Every structure is written in structure tokens, then in C-alpha cells.
N, CA, C and O atoms as a CHARMM CRD file, in Angstrom:
* protein
*
  280
    1    1 MET  N     92.79100 129.01700 283.90300 PROA 1      0.00000
    2    1 MET  CA    93.55700 127.97200 283.26200 PROA 1      0.00000
    3    1 MET  C     93.97900 126.89300 284.23700 PROA 1      0.00000
    4    1 MET  O     94.55700 127.20100 285.27900 PROA 1      0.00000
    5    2 VAL  N     93.72000 125.70000 283.94100 PROA 2      0.00000
    6    2 VAL  CA    93.96200 124.55300 284.82700 PROA 2      0.00000
    7    2 VAL  C     95.41700 124.07600 284.59200 PROA 2      0.00000
    8    2 VAL  O     95.86600 123.93000 283.45500 PROA 2      0.00000
    9    3 LYS  N     96.12600 123.84300 285.70300 PROA 3      0.00000
   10    3 LYS  CA    97.44100 123.35400 285.60900 PROA 3      0.00000
   11    3 LYS  C     97.50900 121.89300 285.16300 PROA 3      0.00000
   12    3 LYS  O     96.78200 121.04400 285.68000 PROA 3      0.00000
   13    4 GLN  N     98.40600 121.60200 284.18100 PROA 4      0.00000
   14    4 GLN  CA    98.51900 120.23500 283.70400 PROA 4      0.00000
   15    4 GLN  C     99.46700 119.47200 284.62700 PROA 4      0.00000
   16    4 GLN  O    100.45800 120.00300 285.12700 PROA 4      0.00000
   17    5 MET  N     99.11700 118.20500 284.82900 PROA 5      0.00000
   18    5 MET  CA    99.92800 117.33400 285.59400 PROA 5      0.00000
   19    5 MET  C    101.02600 116.78400 284.74400 PROA 5      0.00000
   20    5 MET  O    100.84200 116.54500 283.55100 PROA 5      0.00000
   21    6 LYS  N    102.19400 116.57700 285.36100 PROA 6      0.00000
   22    6 LYS  CA   103.27300 115.97200 284.67300 PROA 6      0.00000
   23    6 LYS  C    103.28600 114.48400 284.86500 PROA 6      0.00000
   24    6 LYS  O    102.65300 113.99900 285.80300 PROA 6      0.00000
   25    7 ALA  N    103.97200 113.72300 284.02800 PROA 7      0.00000
   26    7 ALA  CA   103.95200 112.28200 284.13200 PROA 7      0.00000
   27    7 ALA  C    104.51500 111.84300 285.48200 PROA 7      0.00000
   28    7 ALA  O    104.04600 110.83900 286.01800 PROA 7      0.00000
   29    8 ASN  N    105.47400 112.52500 286.04800 PROA 8      0.00000
   30    8 ASN  CA   105.95800 112.15600 287.38400 PROA 8      0.00000
   31    8 ASN  C    104.87800 112.37000 288.48800 PROA 8      0.00000
   32    8 ASN  O    104.84900 111.64500 289.48300 PROA 8      0.00000
   33    9 GLU  N    104.02400 113.34900 288.29500 PROA 9      0.00000
   34    9 GLU  CA   102.97400 113.46400 289.28400 PROA 9      0.00000
   35    9 GLU  C    101.98800 112.34700 289.14900 PROA 9      0.00000
   36    9 GLU  O    101.35600 111.96600 290.13500 PROA 9      0.00000
   37   10 PHE  N    101.83100 111.81100 287.97900 PROA 10     0.00000
   38   10 PHE  CA   100.92000 110.69500 287.78900 PROA 10     0.00000
   39   10 PHE  C    101.47700 109.45300 288.39700 PROA 10     0.00000
   40   10 PHE  O    100.72600 108.64700 288.94700 PROA 10     0.00000
   41   11 ARG  N    102.79300 109.26200 288.31800 PROA 11     0.00000
   42   11 ARG  CA   103.53000 108.11600 288.86100 PROA 11     0.00000
   43   11 ARG  C    103.39000 108.06700 290.40200 PROA 11     0.00000
   44   11 ARG  O    103.48900 106.98900 290.98800 PROA 11     0.00000
   45   12 ASN  N    103.16500 109.19700 291.04800 PROA 12     0.00000
   46   12 ASN  CA   103.00000 109.25200 292.47600 PROA 12     0.00000
   47   12 ASN  C    101.61800 108.76700 292.92300 PROA 12     0.00000
   48   12 ASN  O    101.42700 108.47600 294.10300 PROA 12     0.00000
   49   13 LEU  N    100.69300 108.67900 292.04100 PROA 13     0.00000
   50   13 LEU  CA    99.33300 108.26600 292.36800 PROA 13     0.00000
   51   13 LEU  C     99.23900 106.70700 292.37200 PROA 13     0.00000
   52   13 LEU  O    100.03500 105.99400 291.76000 PROA 13     0.00000
   53   14 THR  N     98.19400 106.24200 293.11500 PROA 14     0.00000
   54   14 THR  CA    97.95400 104.79400 293.07700 PROA 14     0.00000
   55   14 THR  C     97.22500 104.43900 291.78700 PROA 14     0.00000
   56   14 THR  O     96.75700 105.33900 291.09000 PROA 14     0.00000
   57   15 THR  N     97.11600 103.19400 291.45700 PROA 15     0.00000
   58   15 THR  CA    96.41700 102.71000 290.30500 PROA 15     0.00000
   59   15 THR  C     94.94900 103.10300 290.34300 PROA 15     0.00000
   60   15 THR  O     94.40500 103.51900 289.32000 PROA 15     0.00000
   61   16 ASP  N     94.28000 102.98300 291.51500 PROA 16     0.00000
   62   16 ASP  CA    92.90800 103.32200 291.60200 PROA 16     0.00000
   63   16 ASP  C     92.78800 104.84900 291.34100 PROA 16     0.00000
   64   16 ASP  O     91.89300 105.26700 290.60600 PROA 16     0.00000
   65   17 GLU  N     93.65600 105.66700 291.91900 PROA 17     0.00000
   66   17 GLU  CA    93.55000 107.10000 291.70600 PROA 17     0.00000
   67   17 GLU  C     93.77900 107.48500 290.25300 PROA 17     0.00000
   68   17 GLU  O     93.18000 108.44500 289.76900 PROA 17     0.00000
   69   18 LEU  N     94.61000 106.77400 289.57000 PROA 18     0.00000
   70   18 LEU  CA    94.85000 106.96800 288.13600 PROA 18     0.00000
   71   18 LEU  C     93.60300 106.61700 287.32500 PROA 18     0.00000
   72   18 LEU  O     93.21100 107.35500 286.42000 PROA 18     0.00000
   73   19 ASN  N     93.01000 105.52900 287.64700 PROA 19     0.00000
   74   19 ASN  CA    91.77900 105.16200 286.95000 PROA 19     0.00000
   75   19 ASN  C     90.69400 106.19000 287.17000 PROA 19     0.00000
   76   19 ASN  O     89.96200 106.51900 286.23600 PROA 19     0.00000
   77   20 GLN  N     90.56700 106.71300 288.39400 PROA 20     0.00000
   78   20 GLN  CA    89.58500 107.78900 288.68800 PROA 20     0.00000
   79   20 GLN  C     89.87700 109.05900 287.87500 PROA 20     0.00000
   80   20 GLN  O     88.97100 109.72600 287.37600 PROA 20     0.00000
   81   21 LYS  N     91.20500 109.37000 287.76000 PROA 21     0.00000
   82   21 LYS  CA    91.63200 110.57400 286.99500 PROA 21     0.00000
   83   21 LYS  C     91.23400 110.37200 285.50700 PROA 21     0.00000
   84   21 LYS  O     90.69100 111.28000 284.87800 PROA 21     0.00000
   85   22 VAL  N     91.49700 109.23800 284.99400 PROA 22     0.00000
   86   22 VAL  CA    91.20800 108.96100 283.55500 PROA 22     0.00000
   87   22 VAL  C     89.62700 109.04700 283.39900 PROA 22     0.00000
   88   22 VAL  O     89.16400 109.63400 282.42100 PROA 22     0.00000
   89   23 ALA  N     88.88100 108.53100 284.25100 PROA 23     0.00000
   90   23 ALA  CA    87.40900 108.64200 284.16800 PROA 23     0.00000
   91   23 ALA  C     86.94700 110.09200 284.19900 PROA 23     0.00000
   92   23 ALA  O     86.08200 110.51700 283.43200 PROA 23     0.00000
   93   24 GLY  N     87.57900 110.85500 285.14600 PROA 24     0.00000
   94   24 GLY  CA    87.27000 112.25900 285.24600 PROA 24     0.00000
   95   24 GLY  C     87.61300 113.07100 284.06900 PROA 24     0.00000
   96   24 GLY  O     86.85200 113.94600 283.65500 PROA 24     0.00000
   97   25 PHE  N     88.78000 112.79000 283.50600 PROA 25     0.00000
   98   25 PHE  CA    89.25100 113.47800 282.28900 PROA 25     0.00000
   99   25 PHE  C     88.28800 113.11000 281.10300 PROA 25     0.00000
  100   25 PHE  O     87.92400 113.97700 280.30900 PROA 25     0.00000
  101   26 LYS  N     87.89600 111.82900 281.00800 PROA 26     0.00000
  102   26 LYS  CA    87.00600 111.43900 279.94400 PROA 26     0.00000
  103   26 LYS  C     85.62800 112.16500 280.03200 PROA 26     0.00000
  104   26 LYS  O     85.06300 112.59700 279.02700 PROA 26     0.00000
  105   27 GLU  N     85.14100 112.26800 281.24400 PROA 27     0.00000
  106   27 GLU  CA    83.90900 112.99100 281.49400 PROA 27     0.00000
  107   27 GLU  C     84.04500 114.47500 281.06000 PROA 27     0.00000
  108   27 GLU  O     83.15300 115.03800 280.42500 PROA 27     0.00000
  109   28 GLU  N     85.19500 115.08300 281.42800 PROA 28     0.00000
  110   28 GLU  CA    85.44800 116.49300 281.13000 PROA 28     0.00000
  111   28 GLU  C     85.57500 116.61300 279.63100 PROA 28     0.00000
  112   28 GLU  O     85.09600 117.60600 279.08300 PROA 28     0.00000
  113   29 LEU  N     86.19600 115.65800 278.91300 PROA 29     0.00000
  114   29 LEU  CA    86.34500 115.74100 277.51500 PROA 29     0.00000
  115   29 LEU  C     84.96800 115.67700 276.82300 PROA 29     0.00000
  116   29 LEU  O     84.69800 116.43600 275.89200 PROA 29     0.00000
  117   30 PHE  N     84.10600 114.76200 277.29000 PROA 30     0.00000
  118   30 PHE  CA    82.74800 114.65000 276.79900 PROA 30     0.00000
  119   30 PHE  C     82.02200 116.02900 276.92300 PROA 30     0.00000
  120   30 PHE  O     81.40300 116.50600 275.97200 PROA 30     0.00000
  121   31 ASN  N     82.12100 116.62800 278.09300 PROA 31     0.00000
  122   31 ASN  CA    81.45100 117.87200 278.28600 PROA 31     0.00000
  123   31 ASN  C     82.00400 119.00300 277.38400 PROA 31     0.00000
  124   31 ASN  O     81.24200 119.83700 276.89300 PROA 31     0.00000
  125   32 LEU  N     83.30100 119.02000 277.17800 PROA 32     0.00000
  126   32 LEU  CA    83.97100 119.98900 276.32600 PROA 32     0.00000
  127   32 LEU  C     83.49000 119.79300 274.92100 PROA 32     0.00000
  128   32 LEU  O     83.15000 120.76600 274.24700 PROA 32     0.00000
  129   33 ARG  N     83.45000 118.60300 274.46900 PROA 33     0.00000
  130   33 ARG  CA    82.96100 118.34400 273.09300 PROA 33     0.00000
  131   33 ARG  C     81.51400 118.73000 272.88400 PROA 33     0.00000
  132   33 ARG  O     81.14400 119.20000 271.80800 PROA 33     0.00000
  133   34 PHE  N     80.68900 118.53700 273.90500 PROA 34     0.00000
  134   34 PHE  CA    79.28700 118.94400 273.87800 PROA 34     0.00000
  135   34 PHE  C     79.17700 120.44600 273.76000 PROA 34     0.00000
  136   34 PHE  O     78.38300 120.98800 272.99000 PROA 34     0.00000
  137   35 GLN  N     80.04800 121.12600 274.59600 PROA 35     0.00000
  138   35 GLN  CA    80.01800 122.62200 274.53900 PROA 35     0.00000
  139   35 GLN  C     80.47600 123.13200 273.19700 PROA 35     0.00000
  140   35 GLN  O     80.00100 124.14900 272.69100 PROA 35     0.00000
  141   36 LEU  N     81.43400 122.38100 272.62400 PROA 36     0.00000
  142   36 LEU  CA    81.95800 122.79300 271.26300 PROA 36     0.00000
  143   36 LEU  C     80.84200 122.71000 270.23900 PROA 36     0.00000
  144   36 LEU  O     80.64600 123.61100 269.42300 PROA 36     0.00000
  145   37 ALA  N     80.11400 121.59700 270.30600 PROA 37     0.00000
  146   37 ALA  CA    79.02800 121.38100 269.35400 PROA 37     0.00000
  147   37 ALA  C     77.88200 122.36900 269.48800 PROA 37     0.00000
  148   37 ALA  O     77.21100 122.69100 268.50700 PROA 37     0.00000
  149   38 THR  N     77.65300 122.86100 270.74100 PROA 38     0.00000
  150   38 THR  CA    76.57100 123.84200 270.92500 PROA 38     0.00000
  151   38 THR  C     77.07800 125.27100 270.83100 PROA 38     0.00000
  152   38 THR  O     76.30000 126.21400 270.97900 PROA 38     0.00000
  153   39 GLY  N     78.33400 125.43900 270.59500 PROA 39     0.00000
  154   39 GLY  CA    78.87900 126.76900 270.49000 PROA 39     0.00000
  155   39 GLY  C     79.15300 127.55300 271.76400 PROA 39     0.00000
  156   39 GLY  O     79.29800 128.77600 271.75100 PROA 39     0.00000
  157   40 GLN  N     79.21900 126.81100 272.86200 PROA 40     0.00000
  158   40 GLN  CA    79.42900 127.45000 274.19100 PROA 40     0.00000
  159   40 GLN  C     80.81600 127.27000 274.73900 PROA 40     0.00000
  160   40 GLN  O     81.06400 127.65100 275.88300 PROA 40     0.00000
  161   41 LEU  N     81.71300 126.72300 273.99900 PROA 41     0.00000
  162   41 LEU  CA    83.04500 126.46900 274.49400 PROA 41     0.00000
  163   41 LEU  C     83.92600 127.73400 274.45300 PROA 41     0.00000
  164   41 LEU  O     84.16500 128.30700 273.39100 PROA 41     0.00000
  165   42 ASP  N     84.41100 128.15900 275.67000 PROA 42     0.00000
  166   42 ASP  CA    85.22700 129.31800 275.79500 PROA 42     0.00000
  167   42 ASP  C     86.70900 129.14700 275.33700 PROA 42     0.00000
  168   42 ASP  O     87.30000 130.00900 274.68700 PROA 42     0.00000
  169   43 ASN  N     87.25600 127.97300 275.72600 PROA 43     0.00000
  170   43 ASN  CA    88.71100 127.68500 275.48300 PROA 43     0.00000
  171   43 ASN  C     88.83600 126.38900 274.71300 PROA 43     0.00000
  172   43 ASN  O     88.91100 125.32700 275.33000 PROA 43     0.00000
  173   44 PRO  N     88.86200 126.43000 273.36700 PROA 44     0.00000
  174   44 PRO  CA    88.99300 125.17700 272.59500 PROA 44     0.00000
  175   44 PRO  C     90.25300 124.40500 272.77400 PROA 44     0.00000
  176   44 PRO  O     90.28300 123.20300 272.51000 PROA 44     0.00000
  177   45 THR  N     91.37800 125.10000 273.24700 PROA 45     0.00000
  178   45 THR  CA    92.57800 124.45900 273.44200 PROA 45     0.00000
  179   45 THR  C     92.52100 123.48000 274.66300 PROA 45     0.00000
  180   45 THR  O     93.36600 122.59400 274.79200 PROA 45     0.00000
  181   46 ARG  N     91.56600 123.65300 275.49700 PROA 46     0.00000
  182   46 ARG  CA    91.39000 122.73000 276.65400 PROA 46     0.00000
  183   46 ARG  C     91.06500 121.32500 276.16300 PROA 46     0.00000
  184   46 ARG  O     91.40000 120.35800 276.84800 PROA 46     0.00000
  185   47 ILE  N     90.43300 121.17300 275.01700 PROA 47     0.00000
  186   47 ILE  CA    90.17600 119.79100 274.51100 PROA 47     0.00000
  187   47 ILE  C     91.47200 119.03800 274.30400 PROA 47     0.00000
  188   47 ILE  O     91.60300 117.90600 274.77100 PROA 47     0.00000
  189   48 SER  N     92.43100 119.63100 273.62100 PROA 48     0.00000
  190   48 SER  CA    93.66000 118.92200 273.34800 PROA 48     0.00000
  191   48 SER  C     94.48400 118.75200 274.66600 PROA 48     0.00000
  192   48 SER  O     95.23600 117.78500 274.78700 PROA 48     0.00000
  193   49 ALA  N     94.35200 119.66100 275.62600 PROA 49     0.00000
  194   49 ALA  CA    95.06500 119.55300 276.90500 PROA 49     0.00000
  195   49 ALA  C     94.49100 118.33100 277.69200 PROA 49     0.00000
  196   49 ALA  O     95.25500 117.59000 278.31000 PROA 49     0.00000
  197   50 VAL  N     93.21700 118.13500 277.66900 PROA 50     0.00000
  198   50 VAL  CA    92.56100 117.01100 278.35200 PROA 50     0.00000
  199   50 VAL  C     92.94500 115.73500 277.71300 PROA 50     0.00000
  200   50 VAL  O     93.20100 114.74100 278.39400 PROA 50     0.00000
  201   51 ARG  N     92.99500 115.73500 276.36900 PROA 51     0.00000
  202   51 ARG  CA    93.33100 114.44500 275.62400 PROA 51     0.00000
  203   51 ARG  C     94.83200 114.09300 276.03200 PROA 51     0.00000
  204   51 ARG  O     95.16100 112.92100 276.21100 PROA 51     0.00000
  205   52 LYS  N     95.66300 115.06600 276.16100 PROA 52     0.00000
  206   52 LYS  CA    97.04200 114.79100 276.54000 PROA 52     0.00000
  207   52 LYS  C     97.16300 114.25900 277.97100 PROA 52     0.00000
  208   52 LYS  O     97.97900 113.38700 278.26700 PROA 52     0.00000
  209   53 GLU  N     96.30600 114.82500 278.86100 PROA 53     0.00000
  210   53 GLU  CA    96.27700 114.36400 280.25700 PROA 53     0.00000
  211   53 GLU  C     95.81700 112.86700 280.32100 PROA 53     0.00000
  212   53 GLU  O     96.33600 112.07300 281.10500 PROA 53     0.00000
  213   54 ILE  N     94.83500 112.53300 279.47200 PROA 54     0.00000
  214   54 ILE  CA    94.37700 111.13600 279.40300 PROA 54     0.00000
  215   54 ILE  C     95.51600 110.25600 278.94800 PROA 54     0.00000
  216   54 ILE  O     95.74400 109.18200 279.50500 PROA 54     0.00000
  217   55 ALA  N     96.23400 110.71100 277.93300 PROA 55     0.00000
  218   55 ALA  CA    97.29400 109.91000 277.32800 PROA 55     0.00000
  219   55 ALA  C     98.39000 109.68500 278.39600 PROA 55     0.00000
  220   55 ALA  O     98.91600 108.57900 278.51200 PROA 55     0.00000
  221   56 ARG  N     98.74200 110.76200 279.19400 PROA 56     0.00000
  222   56 ARG  CA    99.77600 110.66400 280.19200 PROA 56     0.00000
  223   56 ARG  C     99.37600 109.58500 281.22500 PROA 56     0.00000
  224   56 ARG  O    100.14700 108.68100 281.54800 PROA 56     0.00000
  225   57 ALA  N     98.12900 109.73000 281.72600 PROA 57     0.00000
  226   57 ALA  CA    97.69000 108.80300 282.77900 PROA 57     0.00000
  227   57 ALA  C     97.64600 107.37300 282.24700 PROA 57     0.00000
  228   57 ALA  O     98.03100 106.44500 282.95900 PROA 57     0.00000
  229   58 LYS  N     97.20100 107.17900 281.05200 PROA 58     0.00000
  230   58 LYS  CA    97.12200 105.81400 280.48400 PROA 58     0.00000
  231   58 LYS  C     98.52700 105.24000 280.24700 PROA 58     0.00000
  232   58 LYS  O     98.75400 104.03600 280.37000 PROA 58     0.00000
  233   59 THR  N     99.45100 106.12700 279.90900 PROA 59     0.00000
  234   59 THR  CA   100.86100 105.66500 279.70200 PROA 59     0.00000
  235   59 THR  C    101.43900 105.14200 281.00700 PROA 59     0.00000
  236   59 THR  O    102.10600 104.10700 281.01700 PROA 59     0.00000
  237   60 VAL  N    101.19700 105.83400 282.09200 PROA 60     0.00000
  238   60 VAL  CA   101.66900 105.40700 283.34600 PROA 60     0.00000
  239   60 VAL  C    101.06500 104.07900 283.77700 PROA 60     0.00000
  240   60 VAL  O    101.75300 103.20200 284.29900 PROA 60     0.00000
  241   61 LEU  N     99.73300 103.94900 283.54000 PROA 61     0.00000
  242   61 LEU  CA    99.00900 102.68600 283.85000 PROA 61     0.00000
  243   61 LEU  C     99.61700 101.57500 283.04800 PROA 61     0.00000
  244   61 LEU  O     99.82600 100.48800 283.58700 PROA 61     0.00000
  245   62 ARG  N     99.92000 101.79500 281.74800 PROA 62     0.00000
  246   62 ARG  CA   100.43000 100.70900 280.92400 PROA 62     0.00000
  247   62 ARG  C    101.84900 100.37600 281.37200 PROA 62     0.00000
  248   62 ARG  O    102.21700  99.20200 281.39500 PROA 62     0.00000
  249   63 GLN  N    102.63400 101.35000 281.71900 PROA 63     0.00000
  250   63 GLN  CA   103.99600 101.09100 282.23800 PROA 63     0.00000
  251   63 GLN  C    103.95000 100.14600 283.47000 PROA 63     0.00000
  252   63 GLN  O    104.77000  99.24100 283.62000 PROA 63     0.00000
  253   64 ARG  N    102.96000 100.40500 284.33000 PROA 64     0.00000
  254   64 ARG  CA   102.81400  99.58500 285.51800 PROA 64     0.00000
  255   64 ARG  C    102.46700  98.19000 285.13400 PROA 64     0.00000
  256   64 ARG  O    103.00300  97.24000 285.70400 PROA 64     0.00000
  257   65 GLU  N    101.55300  98.02700 284.14800 PROA 65     0.00000
  258   65 GLU  CA   101.15800  96.69100 283.69400 PROA 65     0.00000
  259   65 GLU  C    102.38600  95.88100 283.14200 PROA 65     0.00000
  260   65 GLU  O    102.51200  94.68000 283.38000 PROA 65     0.00000
  261   66 LEU  N    103.24900  96.57200 282.42300 PROA 66     0.00000
  262   66 LEU  CA   104.33200  95.96700 281.84200 PROA 66     0.00000
  263   66 LEU  C    105.56400  95.81300 282.80300 PROA 66     0.00000
  264   66 LEU  O    106.54400  95.13200 282.50100 PROA 66     0.00000
  265   67 GLY  N    105.44200  96.48100 283.95300 PROA 67     0.00000
  266   67 GLY  CA   106.58600  96.43200 284.92800 PROA 67     0.00000
  267   67 GLY  C    107.73800  97.28200 284.57100 PROA 67     0.00000
  268   67 GLY  O    108.86900  97.01600 284.97800 PROA 67     0.00000
  269   68 ILE  N    107.46600  98.34600 283.78500 PROA 68     0.00000
  270   68 ILE  CA   108.47600  99.28500 283.38400 PROA 68     0.00000
  271   68 ILE  C    108.50100 100.38200 284.42700 PROA 68     0.00000
  272   68 ILE  O    107.47400 100.98300 284.74400 PROA 68     0.00000
  273   69 SER  N    109.72200 100.64200 284.97200 PROA 69     0.00000
  274   69 SER  CA   109.85500 101.74800 285.89800 PROA 69     0.00000
  275   69 SER  C    110.69200 102.79700 285.28200 PROA 69     0.00000
  276   69 SER  O    111.76400 102.53300 284.73900 PROA 69     0.00000
  277   70 SER  N    110.16600 104.07500 285.37300 PROA 70     0.00000
  278   70 SER  CA   110.90500 105.18600 284.82900 PROA 70     0.00000
  279   70 SER  C    111.35200 106.16500 285.86600 PROA 70     0.00000
  280   70 SER  O    111.99400 107.16200 285.53700 PROA 70     0.00000
């Protein structure tokens, strides 16, 4: 089981690192969906976990765009 990052951990990353994380999570999500379609997925709950990770990272990026500090 992979440990989920918290929003505070995302806030400690630079913007470039966040963009890289989002890209990595999107790639992982693509692979998980492919495994689901082919019947090879071992842990279907990982799909929702990765979607939430993407949402957390994008939220922090958007807060930075708007100048909101939390």
C-alpha cells in the first residue's frame, strides 16, 4: 500500500515538483484504468486514491495561482 501525501506535504514542494507529481499521478491513473479494463487490477481502491492525490496537488497549485496561503 502506498502512503498518501497530505496537502501540507504538497505545499512544501515547488511548483515544478507539483507539476511533475500531477503528471506522474495521471500516468499512474491511466495505467490503473488500463489494468482495470483488462482484468489485471489487484487493488481497485487505488484508482480513487490516485484521483484524490491529483485533486490535492491541483488544489495547492490553484491556491498558489490565486495567492491564497493556508
